[in-house]
N, C-alpha and C positions, 0 to 999 in steps of 0.2 A: 415436588418438582421445583428446581431452581430456574430462575428467569434472568436471561441476559438481554438487555436492550441496547442496541446501537442507535443512538440519536444522531442523525446525519443532516448536514445542511445541503445534501444532494437532493436529486429528484425523487419525489414520492412515487414515481412510476417504477422505481427499482426496489420498492418495499417488498419484504419477504418475511415469512415466518416458518420455522421448522422445529420439530421436536427430535432430539437425538439422545442417545445414551452413551456416556463416556465413563468408563471404569465403574459401571453399575449405577451411575448417577444420571437421572433424567434431567434434561435441560430443555426449556423453551427458549429459542433464540429468535429475536425479532429485530428487524431493521426498519426504522421509521424515518423517512426523509421529510424535510421541511421546505423544500423547493427554494433554498437559498436564504430563508428567513431565520436569521440568527436569534432574534427575539423569541420566535416560536420555539426554537430548539431549547433555549434557556427555560422558557415556561414549561415545556414538556418535561425536562429534567427535574425541575422543582416539583412538578405534580407527581412524578413517579419516585422521587427521592425517598429512600427507606422502604419502598414497596417492591423493589427488584434487588437482585443480589449484586450485580456489577453492571455499570454502564460502559459501553464503548462510545467513543467520540468519533463519528465518521464524517467524511467529506472535508475535513480540515485537520491540519497538523497543529499540535501544541508546540512542538519543537522541530527545528531544522538543525543540522549539525555541520560543523566545519572541521578543520584540522585539529589534531591533538585532543579530540573529544569535546571541543568547544561547542556549547549548546546555545542556540538562539531561540528566544521565546517569541512566538507569533502572537502579537498583542490582540488580534481579533478573536483568538481562540480562548483567551483567559476568562472572559465572562461565562463561556460555556463550561469550562472546567470547574470554575468556582461555584456554579449553580448547584452542584451536588454536595451536600453537607454530610448526609448519613451514609450514602452508598458510594463505594469506590468508583472512580472513573478512570479509564485508560485510553490512550490515543493510538496504541499499537507500536510505539517506538521501542518498547522492550523486546518485541519480536523482530523488528527491522534490524536489530543489531545481533540477533541470535539465529532465529529460524531462517531468515533470508540469507545470511552468510552460509549456513549449512546447505541451503538449497543449491548454491553455486557449486559446491563440492559434490553434491549429489548428482547434478547434471553431468559433471565431468567423469565421475566414477561409475555411476549406475545407468546412465542413459546412452552410453557409447557415443558421447559427443565430446571430443577432446578440445578443450577450450583454448589451449595455447594458440595464439595468433588469430583467433576468431575475431571478427569485427563486431563490436557491440555498440548499439545505440542505447544508452541509458538516459531516459528522458529527463530525469532529475536525480543527480547524484547526491544533492544535499538532503533530499527527502529519503533516499534509500542508501544511507551511508554505509551500512554493512555490505550491501550488494556491490556498491562502488568499489570498496576495498577488496572484496573477494574476487571480483572480475579482474581487477588490476593484479592481484597476487597470482592469478592463474595465467598471466601473460597475455591477456586479451588486448587487442587494439581498440582503444576506447573513443567514443564520441559522447561526451557529456552534454546533454541538451538543456541545461538549466536556463541559459539565456534565451534559447529558442522557444521552449515550451512555456516558461513562466512569464517571460517579458516580451516575447515576440521579436527578439533580435536574432537574425540568422547568423549567429556567431558560435560555432562549435568549439568545445574545449576538449583537448585530447590528452591531458595529463592531470592526474588527481591532485598533484601539488598545486597546479594552476587553479584548479577548482577550489581548493582550500584558500588560496590567496584571494581569489575573487570573493569568496564568502566573507572573509575578514573585512573586505572593503565595502561590499554591498549590503550584507545582512543587517547591519544596524539601521539602514534605511528601509529595506524590504520588509523587515519584521514589523514595521509600523504602518505599512500600506493596507488598505482594505483588502480582504482576502479574495474577493471576487475579481480583483485585478490580476491575481496570480494564478488562479485555479478555476476551472469550470465548476460553477455551482448551480443548483436548481435545474431548470429545464435545459440549460446549456450543456448539461451532461449527456443529453440525448443527441446533440448535434455532432455530425461528422462532416468536416470541411477539408477535403484533401489539400494539403499544403506542406511545404518543406519535404517534398517527395524524395529529393536527392539524398537526404540523410537516411530515410528508410531504405532506399535502394542500396546504399553503401554497406548496410549492415547485414551480417549473417543472423544476428540475434537482436531482437528489439525488446528492451527490458524496462521495468519500472512500473510506476503507478498506471493502472489500466486506463483511467480517464484521460491522462495526458497522452498515452499511446493512441487512444481512440480519437482524440480531438481532431487530428489532422491525418487520419489513416488513409493511405492510398488505396485505389481499387485493386491493384496487383501486389500481392504479397507472396507470390509463388516461392515455395521452398523455405520461407522464413521460420524462425523459431521465436515464439513469444514467451517471455519469462515475466510473470506479473503476479497480481494478487486477486482482487475482486472481479469476478466475471459472472454474468448471468447466462442462462441458457441461450438467450437471444444474442448475446455477445459472442458466444462460442460458434453459433451458426454463422454469424457475420464473418468471423475469422476463417472458418472453413470455406465459405463461399469465395473469399478473396485469395485462397490458395495457401494459407498457413500450413506448414508441415507438422509442427509440434507445438503444443501448449503445455507449459509447466507453470503451476501456481504454487506459491509458498504454502498456502493454506489448503486443507482438504476440501473435498466436495461433499456438500450436504444437499441431497435432493436436487441435483443438477446445477448447484450454484456453489462457487467458492467465495466464502466470506472474507472480509477485510481482516488485516492483522489486528485491528482494534477489537474485533469480536473474539478471535482466538486468544488474544491476550486476556480478555475478560473471562473467558472460560478457564484459563489456567489460574488466574487469580482466585476465581471462585472455588476451584478444586483444591487449591493449596491451603485455603483458610487464612492466608496472610494478606496484609495490606500491600499494594503495589510497590511502595517505597522500600519494603523489606526484602524484595526479591532481586537477587543479583543475576547477571547474565548467566553464570554457571548454574544457578538454580533453575532459570528458565529452561536451559538445555536439558537438564536432568528431568524436569517435569514433562517436557515435550516428548522425550523418549518413554518415560513412565506411562504417560497417558495415551501413547500410541498415535500422536498427531503426525500425519505424514503428508508429504507433498503430493499434489495431483499431477499426473502425467497423462496426456491425451494426444494420441496420434490422429490428426485431422485429415491429412491427405498423404 
């Protein structure tokens, strides 16, 4: 049995373990949170290095992206990525540019939700760069919430070109900031403080990283569509209670939970037998189809 371990700086209360069979291969998939403790995450990776098949790096991005494919390295994530010497480690960015792009086309074509002119709140376009471009290409009316959800500045961005211009100016500074200033880590991932409600209310579709979505989630989400990634059973029940109509996740459901892109990327790397740096976007898409990795669609109300 192959073993995939996602080491996350997120809350340990979201830990989970599951055994699945993909293409005849058994996998044990485990998510281990360190409650915001980066040193603990580094030590855990060092302890398991060479003993697992592939690591996922959860709760933190190694890269954010701007225009023309420009890539910005998040300095706080580098020690975590470098802790693995023998075992490959991935952060999910390979799927954010492939599987998540495909998901937007899937919603338009397979879910009977015609995206042209739909109002979309994408909580962080720099984090979900494939999703940002795909929604834009579909003719959606965009609200990019990068300044709102990462920096607490109530300034929406409505154009992907302006988002890329902003990235070029701000990312050299933001990339050096402590990660906990930009993203909920540890026990903060369990907090829900309704805020910036008007941006949620304006949108037909609320999309992007679920912990950003959850962070300021309003009580009333009647008729909304959520397009996201990692959700637990408890998250789904919360969305249902608040009136969400439809939940679509880029990654499949395993035992009531949709895992993060880092976990599914780790699965693909393990099945491929290749190093992550050897896999092109085209190869990712081919293997996604070959291995039968499908989006999750759940009608909640």
